[in-house]
C-alpha positions as CSV (number, residue, x, y, z in Angstrom):
1,X,63.4,111.5,96.3
2,X,61.0,112.6,99.0
3,X,57.3,112.4,98.2
4,X,55.3,115.6,98.0
5,X,52.8,116.4,100.7
6,X,50.0,118.9,100.9
7,X,52.2,121.5,102.5
8,X,55.6,120.6,101.1
9,X,56.6,120.0,97.4
10,X,58.9,117.1,96.4
11,X,62.6,117.8,96.9
12,X,65.2,116.8,94.3
13,X,68.1,114.7,95.6
14,X,71.2,116.4,96.9
15,X,74.6,114.7,96.2
16,X,77.6,116.1,98.0
17,X,81.0,114.6,97.3
18,X,84.5,115.2,98.6
19,X,86.8,113.2,96.3
20,X,89.9,114.3,98.2
21,X,88.3,113.9,101.7
22,X,86.8,116.4,104.0
23,X,88.6,119.6,104.8
24,X,86.9,120.2,108.2
25,X,86.9,118.6,111.6
26,X,84.1,118.3,114.2
27,X,84.9,118.5,117.9
28,X,81.9,118.3,120.2
29,X,79.6,121.1,119.0
30,X,82.4,122.9,117.1
31,X,83.1,122.6,113.4
32,X,86.6,123.7,112.4
33,X,87.1,124.8,108.8
34,X,90.1,126.7,107.5
35,X,90.5,129.6,110.0
36,X,86.9,129.5,111.2
37,X,85.2,127.8,114.1
38,X,81.4,127.3,113.9
39,X,79.5,126.4,117.1
40,X,76.5,124.3,116.4
41,X,73.9,124.1,119.1
42,X,70.3,123.2,119.5
43,X,68.3,126.1,120.8
44,X,64.8,125.9,122.1
45,X,62.4,123.5,120.3
46,X,60.5,126.6,119.0
47,X,63.5,127.6,116.9
48,X,64.5,124.1,115.8
49,X,68.1,123.5,114.8
50,X,70.1,126.6,114.3
51,X,73.6,127.3,113.4
52,X,74.9,129.8,115.9
53,X,77.6,131.4,113.9
54,X,80.2,132.3,116.4
55,X,82.8,132.7,113.7
56,X,86.3,133.1,115.1
57,X,89.6,133.6,113.5
58,X,91.3,132.7,116.7
59,X,93.7,130.1,115.2
60,X,94.8,132.6,112.6
61,X,95.3,135.4,115.1
62,X,97.2,133.2,117.5
63,X,99.4,131.8,114.8
64,X,100.0,135.2,113.2
65,X,98.5,134.2,109.8
66,X,96.0,137.1,109.6
């Protein structure tokens, strides 16, 4: 557990499990999950890390599964 500070309270632990394995892939800055593609990029330092959600259904559209 992280210790509390004057400006941030203590955080409870987070446990994420995937007993059957992950159901996504990461290629460069793109996360592929089901029929979606998420582009992860670091913007300016003022914004910190941000998830730029360029959600595309391109694989479903090109395969005709829409």
